[in-house]
N, C-alpha and C positions, 0 to 999 in steps of 0.2 A: 742707522736704516729702519725707513718706516715702510710697513708690510699693513696691507688694508685687507680684509675679509669679512664677509657677510656675518652677522653674529647668530648663534643660534640659541635653542632653549638654554640650551647648559650655560651660557654668559650671563645670564638673567641678571645674577647678582653685581656682576662685574657693570653691567650696562645700568642698572637701577642704583650704583653707587654713583655714576657719573652723571646721570640726570637728577639726582640730589647736588652734587655740585656746583651742576648747572644755577641749578632752582635758586643755590645759596648764592650763589654768585650775580644774579640777579634781583637778592633781595625778596623771593618768594616760595623759601623753602616749605612754608607753612601749605601750600598750595598742590603738592605731591602727597595725593594718596593712593597710589599706584604702589602693589605690593611688589615684591620679587617673586612671589608664585602666580601674579595675574599679569605680570612680563613674561614670564615664563611660558603662559600660555599664548600672549600676542605673537612671539617669536615665532609661532608655527603657522601664522599666519600669510599665506603668500603676500596679498597687497601690500604689508608691513614690513620694511626693509629697515635694517639697522646694519650700518658698516662701522666696522671697530677700528682703526691704527693703532697700533702695536710697534713697541721699539723694544728688541729684547726679550719679547714674550709679554713686554707689559702693556696692559690698553692706555693709550697717551690722550684717546679724544672719540668720538664718534659724529657719523651724522646720520640723521632718520628720516625715513619718509614714507605716506602712505600715495599709492597708485590710486589717482580718480579721475572722472570724465568731466569734462566741462561739458555742461548741457547746453550751453551756447554754439559751443566750435562742434561739439559731436566727437571730440576726440578725447586719447586720455591725457592725464598729465602728473608730475608727481607730486604732490604738497610736501614739501620740505617741513619737516616740525623741527627739527633741531640740528645745530651744528656746533659741537662743545671740543675745547683743546684744554688739556691740563694747564693751568699754567705755566709748570716748566717747560712745558715746550711751545708754548705761543712764540710766534715770531719764526720758528723755525720753518714753516711752509707745510703742517703736518693738516690745517685747516684748507689751504688750497688743495692738498693731496685730495683730503675728503672730498670735496666739491667736485673735483675732476673726476673721482669717481663716483659720484654722484648722476654727472653728466654722461660718463660712458654708460650706466645703468639705464640712463632714459632714454638712450638711442634714438636721439631726435625728438624726445618728446620735450614739451613745456616744463620747467621745471618753477614753481612757484613757493614764496614763504614770504612771512611778515619779520618785521624788525622792529623792534622799540624806536620812537623817534629820538629817544634820549639815548641810543647806543649809537654815536657817531662814529664809532671804531669800527665795529663792526660794518656799519656802512659804506664806509671810505673802504673796507675790505671788499665786501662786494660787488663796489663801483671797480675797483681795481682789478677784479678777477673778470669785468666785463658785464656784470648785471644791469638793468636798468631798473631805476628806484622811482616808485610812485607813491604818492602820498593818499592814503586813505582811512577812513575809519572804519576802527573793526568794534562790530556791536558784540555781545554775549546775553544771553537771555535764559535763564535759570529758572523756571517757573516752580513757587513751590507747592501750587494744590494744581490737578488736573484742569484743564481750559475746555469747557463745554464748547460745543460748536452752537451757534447760532440759533438752530434748530431745536437745540435741547434746552436754549436758555429758558426760564420760567416767562422773560419778558420777549419773546419773538416778535420782528419785525410787524408794526403796524398795531400792537399791542401796548396801551400805555394805561 
């Protein structure tokens, strides 16, 4: 029997462990810089939700999201961050139960998320539960130095 509950700050170490597992599964373990202490702080913020799936008191998966607003629609939506089910429980319906719990929490809001194009198994799962898949390129920009505005630039418009 799987039970699903909202994670609290006391669950930070458990959730952190599963975050590391999903990163390892996706060959991205080096990308995890989040500490248990920082996650403990994040779990107290109302816009951040982690739901933990448990079997016999043992965590077997989680789904996480942030509540955001669409500036085009002017409405809130859930930006799903991760859905993860531990290897031994995959295929047992835990992922679908977590997604259904997220849908219940969304209370009619749209849920949006990303999935790697190479993760065909996840795409099949999402289509099976009724999600629409759209192709999109995701951009990421991490600027090493502060970007100065054009007005502060030594070469403002018209100066050459």
